[in-house]
C-alpha positions as CSV (number, residue, x, y, z in Angstrom):
1,M,39.2,43.0,-112.0
2,K,38.4,45.1,-108.9
3,F,38.3,48.2,-111.0
4,F,35.8,46.6,-113.4
5,K,33.5,45.5,-110.4
6,R,33.5,49.1,-109.1
7,L,32.3,50.4,-112.5
8,P,28.7,51.6,-112.7
9,V,26.3,49.4,-114.8
10,K,26.4,51.9,-117.7
11,G,30.2,51.7,-117.8
12,K,30.2,47.9,-117.9
13,E,27.6,47.9,-120.7
14,L,29.6,50.3,-122.8
15,I,32.7,48.2,-122.4
16,Y,30.8,45.1,-123.6
17,I,29.6,46.9,-126.8
18,V,33.1,48.3,-127.5
19,V,34.7,44.8,-127.0
20,A,32.2,43.2,-129.3
21,L,32.8,45.8,-132.0
22,I,36.6,45.4,-131.8
23,I,36.4,41.7,-132.0
24,G,34.2,41.9,-135.1
25,I,36.5,44.4,-136.8
26,V,39.6,42.3,-136.0
27,I,38.2,39.1,-137.3
28,G,37.0,40.8,-140.5
29,T,40.4,42.5,-141.0
30,I,42.3,39.2,-140.6
31,I,40.1,37.5,-143.1
32,I,40.4,40.2,-145.7
33,N,44.2,40.7,-145.3
34,N,45.0,37.0,-145.5
35,N,43.0,36.6,-148.8
36,Y,41.0,33.7,-147.6
37,N,38.7,32.0,-150.1
38,Y,35.8,34.4,-150.2
39,N,33.6,31.7,-151.9
40,Y,34.0,29.6,-148.8
41,L,34.1,32.2,-146.1
42,G,32.0,34.9,-147.7
43,T,32.7,38.4,-149.1
44,A,33.8,41.4,-147.0
45,A,30.2,42.7,-147.4
46,D,28.9,39.4,-145.9
47,W,31.2,39.7,-143.0
48,A,30.4,43.4,-142.4
49,S,26.7,42.5,-142.5
50,A,27.2,39.6,-140.0
51,I,29.3,41.9,-137.7
52,M,26.6,44.6,-137.8
53,S,23.9,42.0,-137.1
54,F,25.9,40.7,-134.1
55,I,26.3,44.2,-132.7
56,A,22.6,45.0,-133.3
57,I,21.6,41.9,-131.3
58,I,23.9,43.0,-128.4
59,I,22.4,46.5,-128.5
60,V,18.9,45.0,-128.3
61,F,19.8,42.9,-125.3
62,W,21.4,45.9,-123.7
63,Q,18.3,48.0,-124.2
64,M,16.1,45.3,-122.8
65,R,18.4,45.0,-119.8
66,R,18.3,48.7,-119.3
67,E,14.5,48.8,-119.4
68,A,14.3,46.0,-116.9
69,Q,16.7,47.8,-114.6
70,N,14.8,51.0,-115.0
71,E,11.5,49.3,-114.1
72,R,13.2,47.6,-111.1
73,A,14.6,51.0,-110.0
74,F,11.1,52.6,-110.3
75,Y,9.7,49.8,-108.2
76,I,12.4,50.3,-105.5
77,E,11.9,54.0,-105.4
78,N,8.1,53.6,-105.0
79,K,8.5,51.2,-102.0
80,R,10.4,53.7,-99.9
81,P,8.7,54.8,-96.6
82,H,8.4,58.2,-95.0
83,F,8.2,58.8,-91.3
84,S,6.9,61.5,-88.9
85,V,8.1,61.9,-85.3
86,E,6.4,63.7,-82.5
87,R,6.7,64.0,-78.7
88,T,3.3,63.2,-77.2
89,T,1.4,62.3,-74.0
90,V,-1.5,60.8,-76.0
91,I,-2.1,57.0,-76.3
92,H,-4.5,55.6,-78.8
93,R,-6.3,52.3,-78.7
94,D,-4.5,49.4,-80.4
95,E,-1.2,51.3,-80.7
96,R,2.0,49.2,-80.4
97,I,4.3,50.2,-77.6
98,L,8.1,49.5,-77.9
99,Y,10.1,49.6,-74.7
100,D,13.1,48.3,-72.8
101,E,12.7,48.7,-69.1
102,G,10.6,51.9,-69.2
103,Y,7.1,50.3,-69.4
104,I,5.3,48.6,-66.5
105,D,1.7,48.8,-67.5
106,L,-0.7,51.2,-69.3
107,K,-2.1,52.8,-66.1
108,T,1.4,53.5,-64.8
109,L,2.5,54.9,-68.1
110,Y,-0.6,57.2,-68.3
111,E,0.0,58.5,-64.8
112,E,3.6,59.3,-65.7
113,L,2.5,61.1,-68.9
114,H,-0.1,63.2,-67.1
115,G,1.3,63.5,-63.6
116,N,3.8,65.8,-62.1
117,K,6.7,64.2,-64.0
118,S,5.5,65.6,-67.3
119,K,6.9,62.7,-69.1
120,Y,6.7,62.5,-72.9
121,I,6.9,59.5,-75.2
122,V,7.7,59.5,-78.9
123,R,5.2,58.5,-81.6
124,L,6.8,57.3,-84.8
125,T,4.4,57.0,-87.8
126,N,4.8,55.5,-91.2
127,I,3.1,58.2,-93.2
128,S,3.7,56.4,-96.6
129,D,1.5,53.8,-98.3
130,N,4.3,51.2,-98.1
131,I,5.1,48.5,-95.6
132,V,8.4,48.7,-93.8
133,Q,9.9,45.3,-93.6
134,S,12.1,45.9,-90.6
135,L,13.4,48.7,-88.4
136,K,16.1,49.3,-85.9
137,I,15.7,52.5,-83.9
138,K,18.2,54.5,-81.8
139,I,16.9,57.4,-79.8
140,D,19.1,59.9,-77.9
141,Y,17.3,62.3,-75.5
142,N,17.9,64.8,-72.8
143,G,21.6,65.0,-73.6
144,S,22.5,61.6,-72.0
145,G,19.7,59.1,-72.4
146,T,19.8,56.4,-75.1
147,N,17.4,53.6,-76.0
148,R,17.4,51.1,-78.8
149,Y,14.5,49.2,-80.3
150,A,13.8,46.8,-83.2
151,F,10.5,46.1,-84.9
152,D,9.3,44.1,-87.9
153,G,6.4,44.9,-90.2
154,L,5.4,48.5,-89.9
155,F,2.2,49.0,-92.0
156,P,1.1,52.1,-93.9
157,K,-0.1,54.8,-91.6
158,Q,0.7,52.7,-88.6
159,S,2.2,54.3,-85.5
160,I,4.4,52.9,-82.8
161,L,5.1,54.5,-79.4
162,L,8.7,54.6,-78.1
163,V,8.8,54.5,-74.3
164,T,12.2,55.5,-73.0
165,D,13.7,54.4,-69.7
166,D,14.1,58.0,-68.5
167,I,11.8,61.0,-68.7
168,I,11.7,62.9,-72.0
169,V,10.8,66.6,-71.4
170,G,8.8,68.4,-74.1
171,G,10.6,70.7,-76.4
172,L,13.3,71.7,-74.0
173,D,16.1,69.2,-74.4
174,P,17.4,67.8,-77.7
175,L,15.9,64.7,-79.2
176,E,17.7,62.7,-81.9
177,I,16.5,59.5,-83.7
178,W,18.3,57.3,-86.1
179,I,16.3,54.5,-87.9
180,K,17.8,51.8,-90.1
181,F,15.0,50.3,-92.3
182,K,14.6,47.7,-94.9
183,T,11.8,48.1,-97.5
184,T,9.8,45.3,-99.2
185,A,12.0,45.9,-102.2
186,N,15.0,44.9,-100.1
187,E,16.5,48.4,-100.2
188,I,18.4,49.5,-97.1
189,G,17.9,53.1,-95.9
190,Y,18.4,55.3,-92.9
191,F,16.2,58.1,-91.4
192,H,17.6,60.8,-89.3
193,F,15.4,63.1,-87.1
194,G,16.6,65.8,-84.9
195,A,14.8,68.3,-82.7
196,D,15.8,71.0,-80.2
197,L,14.3,74.2,-78.8
198,N,14.8,76.0,-82.1
199,N,13.9,73.7,-85.0
200,N,13.4,70.2,-86.3
201,F,15.1,68.4,-89.3
202,T,14.8,65.2,-91.2
203,K,17.0,63.4,-93.7
204,Y,17.0,60.1,-95.6
205,F,20.0,58.1,-96.7
206,F,19.8,55.1,-99.1
207,V,22.4,52.5,-99.9
208,K,23.2,52.2,-103.6
209,G,22.6,48.8,-105.2
210,Q,22.9,47.5,-108.7
211,E,19.8,49.3,-110.0
212,P,20.0,52.9,-111.2
213,V,17.8,54.4,-108.5
214,S,17.5,58.1,-107.8
215,V,16.9,60.2,-104.7
216,Y,15.1,63.5,-104.4
217,G,15.4,66.7,-102.4
218,N,18.2,66.6,-99.8
219,D,18.1,62.8,-99.6
220,L,21.5,61.0,-100.2
221,L,22.3,57.9,-102.2
222,L,25.6,56.4,-101.1
223,S,27.5,53.1,-101.6
224,K,27.6,50.7,-98.6
225,N,31.4,51.4,-98.3
226,N,31.0,55.1,-98.1
227,Y,32.5,56.5,-94.9
228,L,29.2,58.2,-93.9
229,I,27.2,54.9,-94.3
230,R,29.9,53.1,-92.3
231,K,29.7,55.8,-89.6
232,I,25.9,55.5,-89.5
233,E,26.0,51.8,-89.3
234,K,28.1,51.9,-86.2
235,K,25.1,53.4,-84.4
236,F,23.3,50.1,-84.7
237,K,26.0,47.7,-83.5
238,K,24.6,47.4,-80.0
239,K,21.7,45.0,-79.4
240,P,18.3,46.6,-79.5
241,S,15.2,45.7,-77.4
242,Y,12.6,43.6,-79.2
243,K,10.1,44.1,-76.4
244,N,6.7,45.4,-77.5
245,I,3.1,45.2,-76.6
246,T,-0.2,46.1,-78.2
247,I,-2.6,47.7,-75.8
248,P,-5.5,45.3,-75.2
249,K,-8.9,46.6,-75.8
250,E,-10.0,45.7,-72.3
251,E,-7.0,47.4,-70.7
252,F,-7.7,50.6,-72.7
253,E,-11.4,50.6,-71.7
254,D,-10.5,50.1,-68.1
255,L,-8.2,53.1,-68.3
256,E,-10.8,55.2,-70.0
257,E,-13.3,54.3,-67.3
258,E,-10.9,55.1,-64.5
259,I,-10.1,58.5,-66.1
260,G,-13.8,59.2,-66.4
261,E,-14.4,58.4,-62.8
262,K,-11.6,60.8,-61.7
263,K,-13.0,63.6,-63.8
264,D,-16.4,63.1,-62.2
C-alpha cells in the first residue's frame, strides 16, 4: 500500500486501466470456457463489445481527469511569485517596514541610513503579478547577524523593507536570505538569495503536490520528504517577528520637511 501511495499519478492511472482490462478478460474467458448459455448471457462478441465499452469509458474518465490536472497545474504555475532583493538607504512613502528590535522611528532610521554608521536596509520586492499569501523570511548578514520576519499578503509589485537589529554594510559582507512562501494556489515554495563582494545568486524550490506541475531554468521541484526540503525547513523552526509598520503620510512629510531644512 505504501508503494502504491508513492507512485506518481500517471503510474496509478496506468495500473487502474491494466486492472480493468485484466478483469474484463478473465470474466470473458471464464464464461467462454464454462460453456454457459450464450442465449442467456450473450455471445463472446457481446462480451468483447461490453468489455471494450467499459475500457473506453475508463479511458474517457482518465483523459478528463488528466485534463483537469493539467489545467490545475497550469493555474498553480502561473500563481508563482518572483522576488528581487537589494541593499538600500532609500525609503519610499507608504512602504511597509518589517523589524524586530532594530526600528525605533522613521527619523532615527533615516539618520542611521545616512549618518556615519552607513547602515543599509534590505528591500524585498514582489516583481510578479501574483499575490503572495504568506512569507517567512530569514536573513543572515555580516557573518554573524540573523533576523527572522513573517508577513501575510504581499501584493504584486509591492516592496517591504527589512530592518535588521545590527548594521548591514553595503557590498562588503555576505548577505543571505531564505524565504518560505505560500501562493494563492496553496503551493509551498522557497526562495534563496545570496550576495557577497563578487556576485549574487537566486534560486527557487517548489514542493511537489498531486498535480503534474513543472519548473523552469535552475528551479527545483522536490517532494516534501526530500532531504533538501527538510534541511531548508529547519531554517524556519524558530519563531519570527510579526512586527511591521506602514510609514504614515504625515511622518514621511515631516521627515521630508526636516531634510529640506537641513539642506537649506
